N, CA, C and O of each residue as an XYZ file, in Angstrom:
272
protein
N     234.078    -79.140   -164.727
C     234.735    -78.078   -163.970
C     235.910    -77.549   -164.806
O     236.690    -78.324   -165.361
N     236.018    -76.251   -164.883
C     237.097    -75.657   -165.683
C     238.437    -75.789   -164.965
O     238.496    -76.085   -163.771
N     239.495    -75.567   -165.711
C     240.841    -75.650   -165.128
C     241.036    -74.607   -164.046
O     241.676    -74.881   -163.031
N     240.487    -73.400   -164.250
C     240.658    -72.351   -163.234
C     239.872    -72.678   -161.968
O     240.324    -72.377   -160.864
N     238.693    -73.295   -162.121
C     237.930    -73.723   -160.936
C     238.688    -74.823   -160.203
O     238.738    -74.841   -158.973
N     239.271    -75.732   -160.962
C     240.059    -76.809   -160.375
C     241.220    -76.242   -159.577
O     241.475    -76.664   -158.449
N     241.922    -75.281   -160.169
C     243.058    -74.655   -159.507
C     242.625    -73.979   -158.213
O     243.242    -74.188   -157.169
N     241.574    -73.174   -158.272
C     241.137    -72.467   -157.065
C     240.688    -73.444   -155.989
O     240.994    -73.251   -154.812
N     239.968    -74.492   -156.377
C     239.543    -75.499   -155.399
C     240.742    -76.215   -154.783
O     240.766    -76.468   -153.579
N     241.739    -76.543   -155.612
C     242.931    -77.238   -155.116
C     243.715    -76.371   -154.149
O     244.162    -76.853   -153.108
N     243.890    -75.091   -154.479
C     244.635    -74.206   -153.587
C     243.937    -74.139   -152.233
O     244.577    -74.281   -151.191
N     242.641    -73.924   -152.252
C     241.892    -73.811   -150.991
C     241.943    -75.122   -150.205
O     242.197    -75.118   -149.001
N     241.702    -76.238   -150.889
C     241.677    -77.549   -150.217
C     243.035    -77.869   -149.598
O     243.115    -78.311   -148.452
N     244.089    -77.645   -150.357
C     245.429    -77.965   -149.866
C     245.836    -77.020   -148.737
O     246.472    -77.442   -147.771
N     245.475    -75.754   -148.857
C     245.792    -74.802   -147.773
C     245.080    -75.217   -146.495
O     245.684    -75.238   -145.423
N     243.801    -75.546   -146.605
C     243.046    -75.943   -145.418
C     243.586    -77.245   -144.822
O     243.610    -77.404   -143.602
N     244.016    -78.170   -145.673
C     244.571    -79.436   -145.189
C     245.893    -79.210   -144.451
O     246.186    -79.891   -143.468
N     246.684    -78.255   -144.930
C     247.986    -77.970   -144.301
C     247.852    -77.042   -143.094
O     248.731    -77.008   -142.233
N     246.744    -76.283   -143.032
C     246.486    -75.509   -141.826
C     246.630    -73.998   -141.845
O     245.963    -73.339   -141.047
N     247.460    -73.396   -142.704
C     247.617    -71.943   -142.578
C     246.388    -71.166   -143.066
O     245.660    -71.616   -143.951
N     246.183    -70.016   -142.479
C     245.132    -69.120   -142.963
C     245.573    -68.564   -144.313
O     246.728    -68.723   -144.708
N     244.651    -67.912   -145.018
C     245.018    -67.273   -146.281
C     246.124    -66.251   -146.046
O     247.092    -66.181   -146.804
N     245.970    -65.468   -144.996
C     246.945    -64.420   -144.705
C     248.328    -65.018   -144.436
O     249.336    -64.518   -144.935
N     248.366    -66.091   -143.643
C     249.654    -66.715   -143.313
C     250.286    -67.336   -144.556
O     251.489    -67.198   -144.777
N     249.480    -68.018   -145.365
C     250.022    -68.624   -146.581
C     250.553    -67.544   -147.521
O     251.606    -67.719   -148.134
N     249.844    -66.448   -147.635
C     250.309    -65.356   -148.485
C     251.672    -64.855   -148.009
O     252.560    -64.600   -148.823
N     251.838    -64.715   -146.701
C     253.139    -64.287   -146.150
C     254.215    -65.326   -146.442
O     255.315    -64.980   -146.873
N     253.903    -66.593   -146.208
C     254.872    -67.663   -146.448
C     255.274    -67.737   -147.918
O     256.429    -68.013   -148.242
N     254.317    -67.488   -148.795
C     254.569    -67.581   -150.234
C     255.125    -66.280   -150.802
O     255.537    -66.228   -151.961
N     255.134    -65.238   -149.988
C     255.608    -63.930   -150.441
C     254.789    -63.425   -151.633
O     255.330    -62.917   -152.615
N     253.467    -63.581   -151.512
C     252.539    -62.992   -152.480
C     251.552    -62.126   -151.702
O     251.355    -62.324   -150.503
N     250.946    -61.183   -152.377
C     249.966    -60.325   -151.717
C     248.777    -61.157   -151.265
O     248.349    -62.071   -151.969
N     248.243    -60.840   -150.088
C     247.079    -61.559   -149.573
C     245.940    -61.493   -150.591
O     245.241    -62.482   -150.813
N     245.760    -60.335   -151.203
C     244.706    -60.166   -152.198
C     244.920    -61.096   -153.393
O     243.955    -61.596   -153.970
N     246.159    -61.325   -153.760
C     246.472    -62.247   -154.857
C     246.017    -63.655   -154.505
O     245.398    -64.336   -155.322
N     246.325    -64.090   -153.288
C     245.936    -65.437   -152.867
C     244.417    -65.563   -152.789
O     243.854    -66.571   -153.216
N     243.760    -64.553   -152.251
C     242.293    -64.572   -152.164
C     241.687    -64.718   -153.561
O     240.759    -65.501   -153.762
N     242.212    -63.966   -154.515
C     241.695    -64.047   -155.887
C     241.999    -65.397   -156.526
O     241.199    -65.903   -157.313
N     243.143    -65.981   -156.196
C     243.468    -67.310   -156.724
C     242.498    -68.352   -156.160
O     242.006    -69.210   -156.893
N     242.230    -68.271   -154.860
C     241.333    -69.246   -154.228
C     239.886    -69.087   -154.668
O     239.166    -70.076   -154.804
N     239.460    -67.865   -154.889
C     238.060    -67.620   -155.243
C     237.789    -67.891   -156.725
O     236.638    -67.995   -157.148
N     238.869    -68.004   -157.507
C     238.699    -68.211   -158.935
C     238.578    -66.901   -159.695
O     238.416    -66.898   -160.915
N     238.656    -65.781   -158.973
C     238.576    -64.475   -159.627
C     239.778    -64.256   -160.541
O     239.655    -63.660   -161.611
N     240.947    -64.745   -160.106
C     242.145    -64.685   -160.942
C     242.229    -66.009   -161.692
O     242.708    -67.008   -161.157
N     241.758    -66.003   -162.935
C     241.659    -67.245   -163.703
C     242.997    -67.693   -164.294
O     243.128    -68.841   -164.718
N     243.974    -66.815   -164.326
C     245.279    -67.198   -164.879
C     246.402    -66.554   -164.071
O     247.044    -65.610   -164.534
N     246.638    -67.070   -162.857
C     247.738    -66.538   -162.048
C     249.077    -66.805   -162.734
O     249.208    -67.733   -163.533
N     250.054    -65.986   -162.412
C     251.371    -66.177   -163.016
C     252.002    -67.475   -162.525
O     251.698    -67.963   -161.436
N     252.870    -68.009   -163.340
C     253.596    -69.216   -162.951
C     254.425    -68.936   -161.701
O     254.553    -69.794   -160.827
N     254.988    -67.729   -161.621
C     255.787    -67.358   -160.450
C     254.940    -67.430   -159.177
O     255.396    -67.957   -158.162
N     253.719    -66.906   -159.222
C     252.834    -66.949   -158.055
C     252.484    -68.390   -157.708
O     252.462    -68.757   -156.533
N     252.212    -69.202   -158.713
C     251.890    -70.609   -158.466
C     253.074    -71.335   -157.828
O     252.898    -72.135   -156.909
N     254.282    -71.051   -158.321
C     255.479    -71.678   -157.746
C     255.651    -71.291   -156.278
O     255.981    -72.133   -155.443
N     255.427    -70.022   -155.971
C     255.582    -69.556   -154.588
C     254.561    -70.206   -153.663
O     254.901    -70.626   -152.557
N     253.309    -70.290   -154.112
C     252.266    -70.920   -153.289
C     252.565    -72.402   -153.101
O     252.452    -72.928   -151.994
N     252.944    -73.066   -154.174
C     253.265    -74.499   -154.082
C     254.419    -74.724   -153.110
O     254.361    -75.629   -152.278
N     255.464    -73.907   -153.209
C     256.616    -74.060   -152.314
C     256.193    -73.839   -150.862
O     256.612    -74.581   -149.974
N     255.371    -72.829   -150.621
C     254.925    -72.540   -149.255
C     254.087    -73.684   -148.692
O     254.092    -73.925   -147.484
N     253.369    -74.387   -149.564
C     252.561    -75.532   -149.126
C     253.362    -76.835   -149.136
O     252.849    -77.883   -148.745
N     254.618    -76.768   -149.584
C     255.493    -77.931   -149.675
C     254.911    -78.995   -150.602
O     254.891    -80.183   -150.282
N     254.437    -78.532   -151.764
C     253.904    -79.421   -152.788
C     254.448    -78.956   -154.139
O     255.119    -77.928   -154.222
N     254.160    -79.708   -155.180
C     254.598    -79.303   -156.518
C     253.515    -78.464   -157.192
O     252.346    -78.505   -156.806
N     253.920    -77.714   -158.193
C     252.934    -76.962   -158.971
C     251.942    -77.929   -159.603
O     250.756    -77.621   -159.717
N     252.421    -79.084   -160.009
C     251.529    -80.108   -160.588
C     250.392    -80.450   -159.636
O     249.256    -80.646   -160.067
N     250.695    -80.523   -158.334
C     249.647    -80.838   -157.354
C     248.586    -79.738   -157.313
O     247.419    -80.009   -157.031
N     248.987    -78.511   -157.591
C     248.028    -77.410   -157.590
C     247.107    -77.450   -158.785
O     245.927    -77.116   -158.678
N     247.644    -77.859   -159.936
C     246.866    -77.727   -161.157
C     246.151    -79.003   -161.613
O     245.365    -78.955   -162.559
N     246.404    -80.127   -160.967
C     245.723    -81.335   -161.422
C     244.323    -81.457   -160.862
O     243.622    -82.425   -161.156
């Protein structure tokens, strides 16, 4: 599995485990809903570090947890 597939799977898995919808997580993370959808689907293979930090903070996890 590639790193980008791992990232997209981790974002989706962690979001579902924590409970928010994609739309709600996007609002909490202050990123565009479309950005989050592309991150989860793997369409965005290299999201910005800033976007990753915002998503991680909204999920109350570290960026490391997203990318491992």
